C-alpha positions in Angstrom: 29.8 17.6 -38.7 28.6 20.5 -36.6 24.9 19.7 -37.6 25.4 16.1 -36.6 26.8 17.1 -33.2 24.0 19.5 -32.7 21.4 16.9 -33.4 23.0 14.4 -31.1 23.1 17.1 -28.4 19.4 17.9 -28.8 18.5 14.2 -28.6 20.6 13.8 -25.5 18.9 16.8 -23.9 15.5 15.4 -24.8 16.3 12.1 -23.3 17.4 13.8 -20.1 14.2 15.8 -19.9 12.1 12.7 -20.6 13.9 10.7 -17.9 13.7 13.6 -15.4 10.0 14.0 -16.0 9.4 10.3 -15.6 11.5 10.1 -12.5 10.0 13.3 -11.0 6.3 12.7 -11.6 5.7 12.7 -7.8 8.6 14.8 -6.8 6.4 17.9 -6.3 4.1 16.0 -3.9 4.5 16.9 -0.2 5.7 14.4 2.4 2.9 12.3 3.9 2.0 13.4 7.4 2.4 10.9 10.2 0.9 9.6 12.3 -2.2 9.0 10.2 -5.4 10.4 11.6 -8.2 8.5 13.2 -11.3 8.9 11.1 -14.7 9.7 12.4 -16.9 6.6 12.3 -20.7 6.6 12.8 -21.9 4.6 15.8 -24.1 2.5 13.4 -20.9 1.5 11.5 -19.0 0.7 14.7 -21.7 -1.8 15.6 -21.5 -3.7 12.3 -19.6 -7.0 12.3 -17.1 -6.7 9.4 -14.9 -9.4 7.8 -11.8 -8.2 6.1 -10.4 -10.9 3.9 -6.6 -10.4 3.4 -6.2 -8.9 0.0 -5.1 -11.3 -2.8 -1.4 -10.8 -3.7 -1.0 -13.8 -6.0 -0.7 -11.6 -9.2 0.7 -8.4 -7.6 3.1 -6.6 -10.0 6.0 -4.9 -8.3 8.1 -2.2 -10.0 10.3 0.8 -9.2 13.9 1.1 -8.1 16.7 3.2 -6.7 17.5 6.6 -8.1 21.0 8.0 -7.6 23.6 10.3 -9.0 23.3 13.8 -10.6 21.2 12.3 -13.5 19.1 10.3 -11.0 19.5 7.2 -13.1 17.2 4.4 -12.0 18.5 1.0 -11.0 15.4 -1.2 -11.3 14.8 -3.5 -8.3 13.9 -6.5 -10.4 17.2 -6.3 -12.2 19.4 -5.6 -9.2 18.0 -8.0 -6.6 20.1 -11.2 -6.3 18.0 -14.3 -7.2 18.4 -15.6 -3.7 16.8 -12.5 -2.3 14.2 -11.7 -5.0 11.4 -13.9 -3.7 11.9 -12.7 -0.2 11.7 -9.1 -1.3 8.8 -9.4 -3.7 6.6 -11.6 -1.5 7.5 -9.7 1.6 6.6 -6.3 0.1 3.2 -7.5 -1.3 2.4 -9.3 2.0 3.3 -6.2 4.0 0.7 -4.2 1.9 -2.0 -6.8 2.4 -1.5 -7.0 6.2 -1.2 -3.2 6.5 -4.6 -2.8 4.9 -6.2 -5.3 7.3 -4.3 -3.9 10.3 -5.5 -0.3 9.6 -9.1 -1.5 10.0 -8.2 -2.7 13.5 -6.3 0.5 14.3 -9.3 2.6 13.4 -11.4 0.7 15.9 -13.9 -1.1 13.7 -15.5 -4.4 14.8 -13.4 -6.5 12.5 -12.6 -10.2 11.9 -9.6 -10.7 9.7 -9.4 -13.9 7.7 -7.8 -15.5 4.7 -11.3 -16.3 3.5 -10.8 -20.1 3.6 -12.6 -20.6 6.9 -16.3 -20.0 6.0 -17.4 -20.5 9.6 -15.6 -17.2 10.5 -17.8 -15.4 8.1 -21.1 -16.5 9.6 -23.1 -14.0 11.5 -21.2 -11.1 10.1 -22.8 -8.0 8.4 -20.3 -7.0 5.7 -17.3 -8.7 3.9 -14.5 -6.7 2.4 -12.3 -8.3 -0.3 -9.9 -7.0 -3.0 -6.6 -7.5 -4.8 -3.2 -5.8 -4.5 -2.7 -5.2 -8.2 0.5 -3.1 -8.3 3.1 -1.7 -6.0 5.7 0.8 -7.1 8.5 1.5 -4.7 11.2 4.1 -5.4 14.1 5.3 -3.2 16.0 8.5 -4.0 19.5 8.4 -2.5 19.5 9.7 1.0 16.6 12.0 0.1 13.1 10.6 0.0 11.4 7.3 -0.8 7.9 6.8 -2.2 5.3 4.2 -3.0 2.2 3.9 -5.1 -0.3 1.2 -4.3 -3.1 0.2 -6.7 -5.9 -2.0 -5.4 -8.4 -3.6 -7.8 -11.7 -5.3 -7.5 -12.5 -4.0 -4.0 -15.9 -5.2 -3.0 -18.0 -4.4 0.0 -20.8 -7.0 0.2 -23.6 -7.5 2.7 -23.9 -11.1 4.0 -27.6 -10.8 4.9 -28.8 -10.6 1.3 -25.6 -10.8 -0.8 -26.0 -7.2 -1.9 -23.0 -5.5 -3.3 -22.6 -2.2 -1.5 -19.6 -0.9 -3.3 -17.2 -2.1 -6.0 -14.2 -0.2 -7.2 -10.4 0.5 -7.4 -8.2 2.7 -5.3 -4.8 4.2 -5.9 -2.7 5.7 -3.1 0.6 7.4 -2.8 3.0 8.0 0.1 6.2 9.9 0.3 8.6 9.8 3.3 11.9 11.5 4.0 15.3 10.0 4.7 15.4 7.3 2.0 17.9 4.5 2.8 20.8 4.3 0.4 20.3 0.5 0.3 17.3 -1.5 1.4 17.8 -4.5 3.6 16.0 -7.2 1.6 14.6 -8.9 4.8 13.0 -5.6 5.9 9.6 -6.4 4.3 9.5 -9.9 5.6 10.2 -8.5 9.1 7.5 -5.8 8.7 4.9 -8.3 7.4 5.7 -10.6 10.4 5.3 -7.7 12.8 1.9 -6.8 11.2 0.7 -10.4 11.3 1.6 -10.5 15.0 -0.1 -7.2 15.5 -3.3 -8.5 14.0 -3.2 -11.7 16.0 -2.5 -10.0 19.3 -4.4 -6.8 18.5 -1.4 -4.8 19.7 -1.8 -2.0 17.2 -2.8 0.8 19.6 0.7 2.3 19.9 1.6 1.4 16.3 3.3 4.7 15.4 5.2 5.0 18.7 6.6 1.5 18.5 7.7 1.4 14.8 11.0 2.7 13.6 11.0 1.0 10.2 7.8 2.3 8.7 7.9 2.2 4.9 6.0 4.3 2.3 4.4 1.1 0.8 3.0 0.3 4.2 1.6 3.8 4.7 0.1 4.0 1.2 -1.6 0.7 2.0 -3.1 2.2 5.3 -4.2 5.3 3.4 -6.0 2.9 0.9 -7.7 1.2 3.8 -8.9 4.5 5.2 -10.4 5.3 1.8 -12.2 2.0 1.9 -13.5 2.7 5.4 -14.8 6.1 4.3 -17.2 4.2 2.0 -18.9 2.9 5.1 -19.7 6.4 6.4 -22.8 6.7 4.4 -26.5 6.0 5.0 -26.3 3.5 2.2 -24.6 1.1 4.6 -26.7 1.7 7.6 -29.6 -0.6 6.8 -32.2 -1.9 9.2 -32.1 -5.6 9.8 
């Protein structure tokens, strides 16, 4: 009996360790510094006319959940979201990421046209087109402590309209960690954020972004960090070509 009890105890401890390791894979990461920096952009790049097609979110996978209690047991979002709110949450979160990527290009001061890609006329006379897919968003909240997000972008392409040349193709993964996690998320939050970002893009009112916003989320910041990584691909002689 004692041996059986000992074995069960060992299995229990192993399960705790495994769960803790899974839960805490990013816990050692520092908080993301805000506001995000303005990157140095070459004059030749600033003069380019760039189209940013809103990243495809049709097949975006969303995972994560809320960790709470001494054992930090996870409550998965896709299980705990009421059916009436699930679509609003899932679509709002993926839409927020797509708009945040595009908006960061504007915030950094590039000569950008943002489009859904359906209006071909908007792409005429431009130098470079940026496209991609939001593949995966992981969002975790840790009760009244911190919240975090991982964004995975796939099939990012930077192509030159003049000759159809592919300048860069690749994937990007980015992480963000912010303090003061909400105990519960308001499921309309991401719809409101995506609406704000859409208005920001349309009105180009992004100059005071970090001063105006009080509801910044880690998913949004991870998306902006991803956009900065993409923009850094432009800072190379490979993109500065004579016409």
